[in-house]
N, C-alpha and C positions, 0 to 999 in steps of 0.2 A: 504494500500500500504506500503510495507516495506520501511524502512528509506534509504537503499542503493539505491533503485529505485528513490526516491525523490531527493537524492543527485546527482545521475547521470543525471536526467532531468535538475536540476538546473545548473549543470556544462555544459551541452550541450547548454542551453540557454545563459549562461554567455559567452561561446566561440562565438556563433553566433552573439550576440550583440557586442562583442569586434571586430570581423571582420568587421561588418557593420560600426561601428564608425571609425575604422582605415581607411577603404576605403573612407569614406566620408571626413575625415580630410585630407587625402593625396590628394584627388581631389581639395579641397579648397586651400591647401598650394600651389599647382602647379599654380592654377589660380591667387592667390594673388602674387606669385613671378613673374609671367609673367606680370601682370599689373604694378607692381612696376618697373620692368625692362623697360617697355614702358615709364614710367614717367621720368626715368633718362637717357634714350638713346637719342642721338641727332636725330632729324628728317632728313629724307633722302633729303628733299628739301632745307636744309640749305647749302649755298655756303660758301666756305672758304674765308677768308679775302684776302689771296694771289691770289686766282683765280679772285676775283673781282678787285683787284688792277691791275693785269696783263691784264685783258680783256680791261681795259681802256687805255692801252698803244698802240698807233697806229703802232709801229714798230715791233710787234711780228709776223705779217703776212709776209711771204717771197715768192719769186718766185722760182720755181723748175729749177734746172740746168739740161739741156738736153744733155750736151756734154759728151765726154769720160773722165772718171776719170783719173787723173794723178797718176803715181806710188807714193806710200807712201815714203815720205822723212824722214827717221829715224834719220837724222842728227839733226833735231829739238829737238828730245827727244830720245837719244840712248837707254835709259833704256826700252823703249817701245818694243824693239826687243825681249824681253822676250816673248811677245805674237804676234810675227811676223805672224804666220799662221792665227790666229784669225783676226788680223787687215787687212792683205792683202786679205783674203777671203771676209771680209765684204765690203771693198772698191771695189772689183771686181764686186759686185752686184749694184754699183752705190749709189747715194745719198739716204738717208733715214731719214734725219733730217735737219730741218731749211734750206730748199732749196738746198744748195750746200755743205752739210756736210754729212759725214757718221759716224754713231755711231756704233762702234764695242763693243760688250760686251761678257763677259765670266764669268763662275762660279769659285769661289775660296773656296768652302766649304759651309757648312750649313749657311744660313743667311749671305752670302757674295757674292759680284760680283765685277768685275773690268770692266773698260771701257776706250776707247780712242775715241776722236772726231777728225776726219780728214777733212780738207778742200778738197773737191773732185776736185776743180778747180786747186789747187796748190800742193796737196799732203802733205802739212804741217800738223803736228799733233798740234792741238790747245789746247787739254786737254788730260790728261792721269792720271788715277788712278788705280793702279794694284789691289787694294782690298778696298772695302767699307764694313766693317763688320756691321752687324745688319741693313743693308739697302737692298732694292730690287729696281731694275730699274722700275720706274713708267712710266708715260705718256711722250711721245715725238712723234713728227710727222714731216713729210716732209713739211707741210704747215705753221708751226710756229716755232719760235726759243726758245721754252721753254722746258726744261728737268726737270722732277720731280723725286727726289729720295724719295721713300716711306720707312718710318721706319717699322721695324718688329713689334715693340711693342708700344702700346699707351703710351703717355707721352714723346716720343722722338720727335725731330724736323723733320718735313717734309721739304725738301729743294727744292727750285725752282731756277734753273739756266737759264740764258739767254745768247744767243750768241750776243756779241757786237763787233763792230769794233772800234779799237783805232784810234787815229789821224794819226798814221804811216801806216794805212791801214791793219794792222794785226788784225785778229779776235781772240777773246778769249771767254772762257766760264766764266761767272761771276755770283756769288751768288747774287740773286736779292731779294729774300724773303724767310723767314722761318716762320713756325708756328708749334705749338705743336699739334701732332696728337691725336685725341680722339678715334681713331679706331685702334684696334689691327688687325694685319694681320692674326694672328691665333685666331680663335674664342675660347671662353671659353667652356669647355665641359659641356654638359647639364646633 
């Protein structure tokens, strides 16, 4: 057999073995990376400290207001008139937060939103934030008084707000708990 034929056969075998080894190694690397990711990722059944703390507070459950919403009183926060349409449209639909409050929200760019909380019984604006950069509106409901602001990126604070009534009878939104988020809103590319 001539030398060039031996060399050609050797070269073909070398390429085939290289491809097989490459595919084998690539498959193991993916598996190893996936198992390492499972080791360091938080488990889905782990509750946040703030959630546990707030669940033990008896005053977060509220009764739903069934009456007609009062018109929004912009004299309480005149700067909120900037979002007049969004706020009045939201309150016209009735209460959607903490029994007798309406939470109106709007976008203000990428990773930004604004909101106002209006007392549906009185029309008074109890909280107003035109822009929350790097946060998204998290959970809130008609049946409890907790509002959660979710950070966009892991390592930022998740903020829990609670509707409270002051001694003068006025309601306000108060920061009640914060915790560092371990979860990114945007997943990492694979």
